[in-house]
C-alpha positions in Angstrom: 0.0 0.0 0.0 2.8 2.4 0.9 4.6 1.7 -2.4 1.7 2.8 -4.5 1.4 6.0 -2.4 5.0 6.8 -3.1 4.5 6.1 -6.8 1.6 8.4 -6.9 3.5 11.2 -5.2 6.5 10.6 -7.6 4.1 10.6 -10.6 2.5 13.9 -9.4 5.9 15.5 -9.0 7.0 14.4 -12.4 3.8 15.8 -13.9 4.3 19.1 -12.0 7.8 19.4 -13.4 6.5 18.8 -16.9 3.9 21.5 -16.4 6.4 24.1 -15.3 8.7 23.4 -18.3 6.9 25.9 -20.5 10.0 27.6 -21.9 13.4 26.5 -23.1 15.1 29.2 -21.0 18.1 28.4 -18.8 17.0 27.0 -15.4 18.0 30.2 -13.5 15.5 32.3 -15.4 12.7 29.8 -15.5 13.0 28.9 -11.9 13.3 32.4 -10.6 9.7 33.1 -11.4 8.6 29.6 -10.3 10.3 30.0 -6.9 8.3 33.1 -6.2 5.0 31.5 -7.3 5.5 28.3 -5.4 5.8 30.2 -2.1 2.7 32.2 -3.0 4.4 35.6 -3.1 3.0 38.4 -5.2 4.0 38.8 -8.9 5.7 42.2 -8.3 8.5 40.4 -6.5 9.4 38.7 -9.8 10.3 42.1 -11.1 12.6 42.9 -8.2 14.5 39.6 -8.3 14.8 39.5 -12.1 16.2 43.1 -12.2 18.9 41.9 -9.8 19.4 38.8 -12.0 19.8 41.1 -15.0 22.7 42.9 -13.3 24.3 39.5 -12.6 23.9 38.5 -16.2 25.5 41.8 -17.3 28.4 41.0 -14.9 28.8 37.5 -16.4 28.8 39.0 -19.9 31.6 41.4 -18.9 33.6 38.8 -17.0 33.3 35.9 -19.6 33.0 37.7 -22.9 34.6 41.1 -22.4 31.3 43.0 -22.7 30.7 46.4 -21.1 29.5 46.3 -17.5 28.0 49.8 -17.1 25.8 50.0 -20.2 22.2 51.0 -19.7 21.2 49.7 -23.1 22.7 46.2 -22.6 21.4 46.0 -19.0 17.9 46.9 -20.2 18.0 44.1 -22.8 19.3 41.6 -20.3 16.8 42.7 -17.7 13.9 42.5 -20.2 14.8 39.0 -21.2 15.1 38.0 -17.6 11.7 39.6 -16.8 10.0 37.9 -19.7 11.2 34.4 -18.6 10.6 35.2 -14.9 7.0 36.2 -15.6 6.4 33.2 -17.8 7.8 30.9 -15.2 5.7 32.6 -12.5 2.5 32.2 -14.6 3.2 28.6 -15.5 3.8 27.7 -11.8 0.8 29.7 -10.5 -1.4 28.0 -13.1 -0.2 24.6 -12.0 -0.8 25.5 -8.3 -4.3 26.9 -8.9 -5.5 23.9 -11.0 -3.9 21.4 -8.6 -4.9 22.8 -5.3 -8.3 24.1 -6.4 -9.1 21.5 -8.9 -12.7 21.4 -7.8 -13.0 25.1 -8.6 -10.4 25.9 -11.3 -9.5 24.5 -14.7 -6.7 25.1 -17.2 -7.5 27.7 -19.9 -4.4 27.7 -22.1 -0.7 27.1 -21.3 -0.4 29.7 -18.5 -4.0 30.7 -17.7 -6.8 29.3 -15.5 -10.4 30.0 -15.0 -13.4 29.0 -12.9 -15.1 25.8 -13.9 -18.5 26.3 -15.3 -21.2 24.3 -13.5 
């Protein structure tokens, strides 16, 4: 009996992981939004964390590839890419949460949206 319970939990975890793999982004960008959604924090925190992540990406570009560190244009591009993947990861994880935890009330409505079930 316990073995089937573990298999069910493992299958649910694998299914959850597949649901959150909505992008082909590097794990850091994809999981930064997911980490905020899983802990039920508000979406505006994604912006704060990904703006910091954009600065880190800019530093890596400078350190590894000889890019410019203090360039507003390149920082804006890096930050916007991080924001896009962060928000996408947040929405995918929040959709999985809402449909899993409130399955009796919510249903999937597209890849990153949910809606109330109609009676």
